[in-house]
C-alpha positions in Angstrom: 0.0 0.0 0.0 1.4 3.4 -1.0 1.7 6.4 1.3 -1.3 8.0 -0.5 -3.4 4.9 -0.1 -2.6 4.7 3.6 -3.4 8.4 4.0 -6.7 7.9 2.1 -7.7 5.0 4.4 -6.9 7.1 7.5 -8.7 10.1 6.1 -11.9 8.2 5.1 -12.1 6.3 8.5 -11.6 9.5 10.5 -14.0 11.5 8.4 -16.7 8.8 8.9 -16.2 8.8 12.7 -16.3 12.6 12.7 -19.7 12.3 11.0 -21.1 9.7 13.4 -19.8 10.6 16.8 -21.0 14.3 17.3 -24.8 13.5 16.6 -24.5 10.5 19.0 -22.9 12.6 21.7 -25.2 15.6 21.3 -28.3 14.2 23.2 -26.1 13.0 26.1 -24.6 16.5 26.6 -28.1 17.9 27.2 -27.9 16.1 30.6 -24.2 16.8 31.5 -22.7 20.2 32.3 -19.3 20.6 30.7 -17.2 21.7 33.7 -15.9 25.1 32.5 -17.2 28.6 32.5 -20.4 29.1 34.5 -20.4 25.3 35.1 -16.9 25.1 36.6 -16.9 23.0 39.8 -16.8 25.3 42.9 -14.6 22.9 44.9 -10.8 23.1 44.9 -9.2 20.3 42.9 -5.9 19.6 41.3 -7.9 18.7 38.2 -8.9 22.4 37.7 -6.5 24.3 35.4 -6.1 28.0 34.5 -8.9 29.0 32.2 -6.9 31.4 29.9 -3.7 29.3 29.6 -5.6 26.0 29.0 -7.7 27.8 26.4 -4.7 29.0 24.4 -3.0 25.6 24.5 -6.1 23.7 23.4 -7.1 26.1 20.6 -3.6 26.4 19.1 -3.7 22.7 18.4 -6.1 23.1 15.5 -4.1 25.7 13.4 -0.9 23.8 14.1 -2.3 20.5 12.8 -3.9 22.3 9.9 -0.7 23.9 8.8 1.2 20.6 9.1 -1.3 18.5 7.1 -1.9 21.3 4.5 1.9 21.6 3.8 2.4 17.8 3.9 -0.6 17.2 1.6 -0.9 13.5 2.3 -3.6 12.8 -0.3 -1.5 14.6 -3.0 1.6 12.6 -2.4 3.3 15.6 -0.6 2.6 18.1 -3.4 1.0 20.9 -1.5 -0.9 23.8 -3.2 1.0 27.0 -3.9 1.4 29.1 -0.8 0.0 32.2 -2.3 -3.3 34.0 -1.6 -4.1 33.9 -5.3 -4.7 30.2 -5.0 -8.2 29.4 -3.6 -7.1 26.6 -1.2 -4.4 28.8 0.3 -6.8 31.8 0.5 -9.3 29.7 2.4 -6.5 28.4 4.6 -5.7 32.0 5.5 -9.3 32.5 6.5 -9.1 29.5 8.8 -5.9 30.7 10.4 -7.3 34.2 10.9 -10.1 32.8 12.9 -7.8 30.9 15.1 -5.4 33.8 15.4 -8.3 35.6 17.2 -9.7 32.5 19.0 -6.4 31.1 20.3 -4.3 34.2 20.9 -5.9 37.6 20.6 -9.2 36.9 22.3 -7.8 35.0 25.4 -5.0 37.5 25.9 -7.6 40.3 25.9 -9.8 38.5 28.4 -9.5 40.1 31.9 -10.2 36.8 33.6 -11.7 33.4 32.9 -13.1 30.7 35.2 -10.9 27.7 35.8 -11.6 24.6 33.8 -11.6 20.9 34.6 -8.7 19.2 32.9 -11.2 17.0 30.9 -12.3 20.0 28.9 -8.9 21.0 27.4 -8.0 17.3 26.9 -11.3 16.8 25.0 -10.7 20.0 23.0 -7.1 18.9 22.1 -8.5 15.6 20.7 -11.2 17.4 18.7 -8.9 20.1 17.4 -6.3 17.6 16.4 -8.7 15.6 14.3 -10.5 18.7 12.9 -7.4 20.6 12.0 -5.9 17.5 10.4 -9.0 16.7 8.3 -9.4 20.3 7.1 -5.7 20.6 6.2 -5.8 17.2 4.4 -8.9 18.1 2.5 -7.9 21.6 1.3 -4.6 20.2 0.0 -6.3 17.2 -1.7 -6.9 16.7 -5.4 -10.6 16.7 -4.7 -10.5 20.2 -3.2 -8.2 21.4 -6.0 -10.7 20.1 -8.6 -13.7 21.7 -6.8 -11.9 25.0 -6.3 -10.6 25.4 -9.8 -12.0 28.8 -11.0 -13.5 29.4 -7.5 -12.7 33.1 -7.6 -15.1 33.6 -10.5 -18.0 31.8 -8.8 -20.6 33.9 -6.9 -21.3 31.2 -4.4 -17.6 31.2 -3.4 -17.8 34.9 -2.5 -21.2 34.5 -0.8 -19.5 31.9 1.4 -16.5 34.1 2.1 -18.9 37.0 2.9 -20.8 34.8 5.4 -17.5 33.8 6.9 -16.4 37.4 7.4 -19.8 38.5 8.8 -19.8 35.5 11.2 -16.3 36.2 12.4 -17.2 39.9 12.9 -20.4 39.0 14.8 -18.5 36.5 17.0 -15.9 39.1 17.9 -18.6 41.8 18.6 -20.7 39.7 20.8 -17.6 38.3 22.7 -16.6 41.9 23.3 -19.9 42.6 25.1 -19.1 39.7 27.4 -15.6 40.8 27.9 -16.8 44.3 28.8 -19.0 42.8 31.5 -16.0 41.2 33.1 -13.8 44.3 32.7 -16.4 46.4 34.5 -16.9 43.8 37.2 -13.2 43.6 37.8 -12.9 47.4 38.2 -15.8 47.4 40.6 -14.7 44.3 42.5 -17.8 42.4 41.7 -16.0 39.3 40.6 -14.2 39.0 43.9 -17.5 39.5 45.8 -19.2 36.8 43.7 -16.3 34.5 44.3 -16.4 35.1 48.1 -20.1 34.1 48.0 -19.0 30.8 46.4 -16.5 30.1 49.1 -13.5 32.1 47.8 -12.1 29.3 45.7 -11.2 31.4 42.7 -13.1 29.3 40.3 -16.1 31.5 39.4 -16.6 34.7 37.4 -19.1 37.5 37.7 -22.0 37.2 35.3 -24.6 39.8 34.2 -27.2 40.0 31.5 -25.6 41.0 28.2 -27.4 43.5 25.9 -26.9 44.8 22.4 -27.0 43.5 18.8 -28.2 39.9 18.6 -28.4 39.6 22.4 -31.8 41.2 21.8 -33.0 38.0 20.3 -30.8 35.1 21.6 -28.7 34.3 24.7 -25.7 33.0 22.6 -25.2 35.1 19.5 -21.5 34.3 19.6 -22.3 30.7 19.0 -24.8 31.5 16.3 -22.3 33.8 14.5 -19.6 31.1 14.7 -22.0 28.6 13.1 -22.8 31.1 10.4 -19.1 31.7 9.8 -18.3 28.0 9.3 -21.3 27.4 7.2 -20.1 30.1 4.9 -16.6 28.6 4.9 -18.0 25.2 3.9 -20.1 26.7 1.1 -16.9 28.3 -0.3 -14.6 25.3 0.2 -16.6 22.2 -0.6 -19.4 20.8 -2.7 -22.8 20.3 -1.0 -23.2 16.8 0.4 -25.8 14.4 -1.1 -28.9 13.6 0.9 -30.0 10.8 -1.4 -29.3 8.2 1.3 -27.5 7.9 4.6 -24.6 6.1 2.8 -24.4 8.9 0.2 -24.4 11.5 3.0 -21.5 9.8 4.8 -19.6 9.5 1.5 -20.0 13.1 0.5 -19.7 15.0 3.8 -16.4 16.8 3.5 -14.4 18.2 6.4 -15.7 21.8 6.1 -19.3 20.6 6.5 -18.3 18.1 9.2 -16.7 21.0 11.1 -19.9 23.1 10.8 -22.1 20.2 11.9 -19.9 19.2 14.8 -19.9 22.7 16.1 -23.7 22.7 16.0 -24.0 19.3 17.7 -21.5 20.1 20.5 -22.5 23.7 21.1 -26.3 23.5 20.9 -26.8 21.6 24.2 -24.5 24.1 26.0 -26.4 27.1 24.6 -29.7 25.5 25.7 -28.4 24.8 29.2 -26.7 28.2 29.5 -30.0 29.8 28.4 -31.8 28.0 31.2 -29.1 29.0 33.6 -29.6 32.7 32.8 -33.3 32.4 33.5 -32.7 30.7 36.8 -29.9 33.2 37.8 -31.7 36.4 36.8 -35.4 37.0 37.5 -35.5 39.9 35.0 -33.9 38.0 32.2 -35.7 38.9 28.9 -38.4 36.3 28.3 -38.5 37.0 24.6 -35.0 35.8 24.0 -34.4 32.4 22.4 -31.4 30.3 23.3 -29.2 30.4 20.1 -31.3 30.7 16.9 -33.3 33.9 16.6 -37.1 33.4 16.8 -36.8 29.6 16.6 -34.7 28.0 19.4 
């Protein structure tokens, strides 16, 4: 078996698992609180790690694995696409890396404080990001992606997808900034320490308040919604639509960009729902008209 054939076997098997596991895990997570953020355990434990440092480490895994597999191009026999923005695959790769530049470095370094996280969260994220980054880098450097993206710059749908990506990224940053401002103001006023004292002074909890502005008028988690919109746009630009003719056809045609979008929805939807319920239980005056994560729907 050649190196390309071995890479294809690994790629197809991993892609199939990535299509099956998230929808199976999704219903379970409606009943389990992921132990970070507002659901961080209040008790002191050696299994709790620094929120900001662990976030940076776990999120850097995805772009590093992406860069490695994109340059190595395992499905192309090591012949990677030209590393120039005039090439569609490299252009899309730059979009992916821009997102993670903000997510893994800029955003956490601008965060005034973050709740501690149970070690299982960054470990799970490292696993997810390793697989996701590898699949995307492998796909975008593959012959299939090169064939689909030939002449992409002249296709309207490509630029619609890129526009959705840009709007989603901007919306994600804007709504995250609203949350960061709540923490900044709380830190100045000493509210975070007061809240922590009420929780036993263990240093695990952050101050929370009701966010307002932009899509917060309609949903509790606009940052999640905008991130989904961003990666749906990326998928539209980067890959052909999957076939829904049958389940077998769907599995065969779900490419990594769409798998990334769907996995984000499956993993983040339960957390948005549970966080939405938490807001209502925490704040009596929480806006009743807000949905959890999809405006007017859910």
